[in-house]
C-alpha positions as CSV (number, residue, x, y, z in Angstrom):
1,M,-17.3,101.8,-144.3
2,T,-15.1,101.9,-147.4
3,A,-12.4,99.3,-148.1
4,T,-9.7,101.9,-147.1
5,E,-11.4,102.6,-143.8
6,T,-11.8,98.9,-143.2
7,R,-8.0,98.3,-143.7
8,E,-7.1,101.3,-141.5
9,S,-9.4,100.1,-138.7
10,G,-7.9,96.6,-138.7
11,L,-11.2,94.9,-139.6
12,Q,-10.9,92.5,-142.5
13,P,-14.0,91.9,-144.7
14,E,-15.4,88.3,-144.8
15,R,-13.4,86.5,-147.5
16,R,-14.2,82.9,-146.7
17,P,-16.6,80.9,-148.9
18,W,-20.1,80.5,-147.5
19,L,-19.7,76.8,-146.5
20,T,-16.6,77.6,-144.3
21,T,-17.6,81.0,-143.2
22,T,-17.1,82.3,-139.6
23,D,-19.5,85.2,-140.0
24,H,-22.4,84.7,-137.7
25,K,-24.8,86.4,-140.1
26,R,-23.9,84.0,-142.9
27,I,-24.1,81.0,-140.6
28,A,-27.5,82.2,-139.5
29,M,-28.6,82.6,-143.1
30,L,-27.4,79.1,-144.0
31,T,-29.3,77.7,-141.1
32,I,-32.5,79.5,-142.0
33,A,-32.1,78.5,-145.7
34,T,-31.6,74.9,-144.8
35,A,-34.6,75.0,-142.4
36,L,-36.8,76.6,-145.1
37,V,-36.0,73.9,-147.6
38,L,-36.8,71.3,-145.0
39,F,-40.0,73.2,-144.2
40,F,-41.3,72.8,-147.7
41,L,-40.3,69.2,-147.7
42,M,-42.1,68.5,-144.4
43,G,-45.1,70.5,-145.6
44,S,-45.3,68.2,-148.7
45,L,-45.5,65.2,-146.4
46,A,-48.3,66.9,-144.5
47,L,-50.2,67.5,-147.8
48,L,-49.8,63.8,-148.6
49,M,-51.3,62.9,-145.2
50,R,-54.2,65.3,-145.7
51,A,-54.9,63.8,-149.1
52,Q,-55.0,60.4,-147.5
53,L,-57.6,61.7,-145.0
54,A,-59.6,63.7,-147.5
55,Q,-62.1,60.9,-148.2
56,P,-63.3,58.0,-146.0
57,G,-61.6,54.8,-147.0
58,E,-59.0,56.5,-149.1
59,R,-56.2,54.1,-150.2
60,M,-53.5,56.4,-151.5
61,M,-50.9,54.8,-149.2
62,S,-50.6,51.9,-146.8
63,N,-50.9,52.2,-143.1
64,E,-47.1,51.8,-142.7
65,T,-46.4,54.5,-145.2
66,Y,-48.8,56.9,-143.4
67,N,-47.0,56.2,-140.1
68,E,-43.7,57.0,-141.8
69,L,-44.9,60.2,-143.2
70,F,-46.5,61.2,-139.9
71,T,-43.2,60.5,-138.0
72,M,-41.0,62.3,-140.5
73,H,-43.3,65.3,-140.7
74,G,-43.7,65.7,-136.9
75,S,-40.1,65.1,-136.0
76,G,-38.8,67.1,-138.9
77,M,-40.8,70.2,-138.0
78,I,-39.7,70.1,-134.4
79,Y,-36.1,69.0,-134.6
80,L,-35.1,70.3,-138.1
81,V,-37.3,73.3,-138.9
82,I,-38.8,75.5,-136.2
83,T,-36.1,75.1,-133.5
84,P,-33.2,75.9,-135.9
85,I,-35.1,78.9,-137.4
86,A,-35.7,80.3,-133.9
87,L,-32.1,79.9,-132.9
88,A,-30.8,81.3,-136.2
89,F,-32.7,84.5,-135.6
90,G,-30.9,84.9,-132.3
91,L,-27.6,84.0,-134.0
92,Y,-28.0,86.7,-136.6
93,L,-29.4,89.6,-134.5
94,A,-28.1,89.2,-130.9
95,P,-24.4,89.8,-131.6
96,L,-25.4,92.9,-133.6
97,Q,-27.7,94.2,-130.9
98,V,-25.2,93.9,-128.1
99,G,-22.3,95.4,-130.1
100,A,-20.2,92.3,-130.2
101,P,-17.5,92.3,-132.9
102,T,-18.4,88.7,-133.8
103,V,-20.0,85.7,-132.3
104,A,-18.0,83.9,-129.7
105,A,-16.2,80.8,-131.0
106,P,-17.3,81.2,-134.6
107,R,-15.8,77.9,-135.8
108,L,-17.8,76.1,-133.1
109,T,-20.9,77.9,-134.3
110,M,-20.2,76.8,-137.9
111,L,-19.6,73.2,-136.6
112,G,-23.1,73.5,-135.1
113,F,-24.5,74.2,-138.5
114,W,-22.7,71.3,-140.1
115,L,-23.9,68.9,-137.4
116,Y,-27.5,70.2,-138.1
117,L,-27.1,69.7,-141.8
118,F,-25.6,66.3,-141.4
119,G,-28.4,65.3,-139.0
120,A,-31.1,66.4,-141.4
121,I,-29.5,64.5,-144.3
122,T,-29.2,61.4,-142.1
123,V,-32.8,61.5,-141.0
124,L,-34.1,62.0,-144.6
125,S,-31.9,59.2,-145.9
126,G,-34.3,56.7,-144.3
127,F,-36.5,57.2,-147.3
128,L,-33.8,55.5,-149.4
129,L,-34.1,52.3,-147.4
130,T,-36.2,49.4,-148.6
131,S,-37.5,49.1,-145.1
132,G,-38.4,52.8,-145.1
133,P,-37.8,55.6,-142.5
134,A,-38.8,55.7,-138.9
135,A,-42.5,55.1,-138.2
136,E,-42.9,55.4,-134.4
137,G,-44.1,59.0,-134.1
138,W,-42.0,62.0,-133.3
139,T,-41.8,61.0,-129.6
140,A,-40.5,57.5,-130.5
141,Y,-42.1,55.9,-127.4
142,T,-40.6,52.7,-126.0
143,P,-40.9,49.8,-126.4
144,L,-42.5,50.5,-129.8
145,S,-39.2,52.1,-131.1
146,S,-37.1,49.1,-130.0
147,A,-35.6,46.8,-132.6
148,R,-38.1,44.1,-131.6
149,F,-41.2,46.1,-132.7
150,S,-39.6,48.5,-135.2
151,P,-37.0,46.5,-137.2
152,G,-34.9,48.1,-139.9
153,F,-32.3,50.8,-140.1
154,G,-34.8,53.7,-140.5
155,T,-35.1,54.3,-136.8
156,D,-31.4,54.0,-136.4
157,L,-30.9,56.8,-138.9
158,W,-33.6,58.8,-137.2
159,I,-31.8,58.5,-133.9
160,T,-28.4,59.4,-135.3
161,G,-29.6,62.3,-137.3
162,N,-31.7,63.9,-134.6
163,F,-28.8,63.4,-132.1
164,A,-26.4,65.3,-134.5
165,A,-28.9,68.1,-135.2
166,S,-29.7,68.6,-131.6
167,L,-26.0,68.7,-130.7
168,G,-25.5,71.3,-133.3
169,M,-28.3,73.4,-131.8
170,I,-26.6,73.2,-128.4
171,L,-23.4,74.5,-129.9
172,I,-25.1,77.4,-131.6
173,A,-27.1,78.3,-128.4
174,G,-23.9,78.1,-126.3
175,T,-22.0,80.5,-128.5
176,V,-24.8,83.0,-128.8
177,L,-25.3,83.0,-125.0
178,W,-21.6,83.4,-124.5
179,T,-21.6,86.4,-126.9
180,V,-24.5,88.2,-125.1
181,L,-23.3,87.6,-121.6
182,L,-19.5,88.2,-122.0
183,R,-18.8,90.0,-125.3
184,R,-21.0,93.0,-125.2
185,A,-19.8,96.4,-126.2
186,P,-18.3,98.7,-123.5
187,G,-21.1,100.4,-121.6
188,M,-23.7,97.9,-122.8
189,T,-25.1,96.5,-119.6
190,M,-27.5,93.6,-119.5
191,L,-30.4,96.0,-118.7
192,R,-29.6,98.0,-121.8
193,I,-29.7,95.2,-124.3
194,P,-32.9,95.0,-126.4
195,V,-35.8,92.8,-125.5
196,F,-35.1,90.5,-128.4
197,S,-31.6,89.8,-127.0
198,W,-33.2,88.9,-123.7
199,S,-35.5,86.5,-125.5
200,A,-32.4,85.0,-127.1
201,V,-30.8,84.7,-123.6
202,A,-33.9,82.9,-122.2
203,T,-34.2,80.7,-125.3
204,N,-30.5,79.6,-125.2
205,L,-30.7,79.0,-121.5
206,M,-33.5,76.5,-122.1
207,V,-31.6,74.9,-124.9
208,L,-28.5,74.4,-122.8
209,A,-30.6,73.1,-119.9
210,A,-33.1,70.9,-121.7
211,F,-31.5,69.6,-124.9
212,P,-28.9,67.4,-123.2
213,S,-31.8,65.5,-121.8
214,L,-32.9,64.8,-125.4
215,L,-29.4,63.5,-126.2
216,A,-29.6,61.2,-123.2
217,A,-33.1,60.0,-124.3
218,L,-31.8,59.3,-127.9
219,G,-28.8,57.5,-126.4
220,M,-31.2,55.3,-124.4
221,L,-33.1,54.5,-127.6
222,A,-29.8,53.6,-129.3
223,I,-29.1,51.2,-126.4
224,G,-32.6,49.8,-126.7
225,R,-32.0,49.2,-130.4
226,M,-29.0,47.1,-129.7
227,A,-30.4,45.3,-126.6
228,P,-34.3,45.3,-126.9
229,D,-34.7,43.4,-123.7
230,V,-33.9,46.5,-121.6
231,F,-37.3,47.9,-122.5
232,A,-38.9,44.9,-120.8
233,N,-38.4,46.8,-117.6
234,D,-40.7,49.7,-116.8
235,I,-37.8,51.7,-115.3
236,W,-36.4,52.2,-118.8
237,N,-39.8,53.0,-120.4
238,I,-40.7,55.6,-117.7
239,G,-37.1,56.9,-117.6
240,Y,-37.2,57.5,-121.3
241,Q,-40.4,59.6,-121.0
242,H,-38.9,61.7,-118.2
243,L,-35.8,62.4,-120.3
244,F,-37.8,63.1,-123.5
245,W,-40.4,65.4,-121.9
246,F,-37.8,67.3,-119.9
247,Y,-36.8,68.4,-123.4
248,G,-40.3,68.3,-125.0
249,H,-41.9,70.9,-122.8
250,P,-39.2,73.6,-122.9
251,V,-38.8,73.2,-126.6
252,V,-42.2,74.7,-127.1
253,Y,-40.9,77.9,-125.6
254,V,-37.7,77.6,-127.5
255,M,-39.6,77.7,-130.7
256,F,-41.6,80.9,-130.0
257,F,-39.6,83.0,-127.5
258,P,-37.5,84.6,-130.2
259,F,-40.6,85.7,-132.1
260,V,-42.0,87.2,-128.9
261,G,-38.9,89.2,-128.7
262,A,-39.2,90.2,-132.4
263,V,-42.8,91.5,-131.8
264,A,-41.5,93.5,-128.8
265,E,-38.8,95.1,-131.1
266,V,-41.3,95.9,-133.8
267,L,-43.6,97.6,-131.3
268,S,-40.9,99.7,-129.6
269,T,-39.3,100.6,-132.9
270,F,-42.5,101.9,-134.6
271,A,-43.7,103.6,-131.4
272,R,-40.2,105.3,-131.2
273,R,-40.2,104.6,-127.5
274,R,-38.3,102.3,-125.2
275,F,-40.3,99.1,-124.7
276,F,-42.9,99.7,-122.0
277,G,-42.5,97.4,-119.0
278,Y,-38.9,96.4,-120.0
279,K,-37.9,95.0,-116.7
280,P,-41.1,93.0,-116.0
281,A,-40.9,91.6,-119.6
282,V,-37.3,90.5,-119.0
283,L,-38.2,88.9,-115.7
284,S,-41.3,87.2,-117.2
285,L,-39.1,85.7,-120.0
286,L,-36.7,84.3,-117.5
287,A,-39.4,83.1,-115.2
288,F,-41.3,81.2,-118.0
289,A,-38.0,79.7,-119.1
290,A,-37.4,78.3,-115.6
291,L,-41.0,77.2,-115.1
292,S,-41.1,75.5,-118.5
293,M,-38.6,72.9,-117.2
294,S,-40.6,72.2,-114.0
295,V,-43.8,70.7,-115.5
296,W,-42.6,68.0,-117.9
297,G,-44.4,65.3,-116.0
298,T,-47.8,66.6,-117.1
299,T,-47.1,65.5,-120.7
300,C,-46.0,62.0,-119.9
301,S,-48.2,59.1,-121.0
302,P,-48.8,55.6,-119.7
303,P,-45.8,53.7,-121.1
304,G,-45.6,50.2,-122.6
305,R,-45.3,47.8,-119.7
306,S,-43.7,44.5,-119.1
307,A,-46.0,41.5,-118.7
308,T,-44.4,40.7,-115.3
309,T,-44.9,44.2,-113.9
310,T,-47.3,44.5,-111.0
311,T,-47.3,48.3,-110.5
312,R,-50.8,49.6,-110.3
313,S,-50.4,52.9,-112.1
314,P,-47.7,53.3,-114.7
315,R,-48.5,57.0,-115.0
316,S,-47.9,57.5,-111.3
317,S,-44.2,57.5,-111.7
318,C,-44.4,59.9,-114.7
319,S,-46.4,62.7,-113.2
320,C,-46.1,65.8,-111.1
321,P,-48.6,67.5,-108.7
322,P,-51.5,68.7,-110.9
323,G,-51.3,72.3,-109.6
324,W,-47.9,72.6,-111.2
325,S,-49.5,72.4,-114.7
326,T,-51.0,75.9,-114.0
327,W,-47.6,77.3,-114.5
328,G,-46.9,75.5,-117.7
């Protein structure tokens, strides 16, 4: 479309600078670029850990430094790299595939990117502290992550940064889902949208359903940092695990569902045929999305316990019927 045709059609080309853009394609590219930079950074942390483990008795770093690298690598890859990349692909492609003029609430989408960027910088700023960054593992199990056993501001920055980044992902997921469900082109019914867009729908449904649980878990950690005695009660320890793994199990599917949709698109495009088994594929995506949030108890671990607790099995309150794991 030429500039004259653009003016006649009433569509104005993108004139905003990249960092204040409302174009969903640019927001997606900013998210992917940020995630790739973080990917190489987290990969370098992994290389340092592998160098430490290359020889028996290697002393490249202290045990505490190794724990810090382990924590930052694991949490960075989950919260700041793979999940944002997966959602960014949906943000870029889904509005185009459904014929939407733009993503719904583009400024809210851009706010999601800024929250993600702020969260990443906050998490990484822990390396600037004399006490170092967080060192409790990417799950930050209690009571290890409380101020009593993990003093210093590194864990506080880790909680704040991951809270902001996860909130940003929720905003992006909400606007993409809004676009696919309510802003499709005329005549574009739900059973006509490509398989990739359906994978984006399933992915964003899981984000909206499961990620608030992570925010609640991080809020619980923040309370525990201010009042460590709360984690002397097993209710808080077990409750944290339920909240965390209600997020932790679906996020696995969040990270790879968009790529399943991408493979489906490649197959149907190069075969020059409509995707075979379109309806069963769509139903399976939605079914797996729902079932992924029903088996979180299988990933819980025996929590730290109060010395006064007399419960016989700490895992018993953090489990689900074993048969359910078949569906996970």
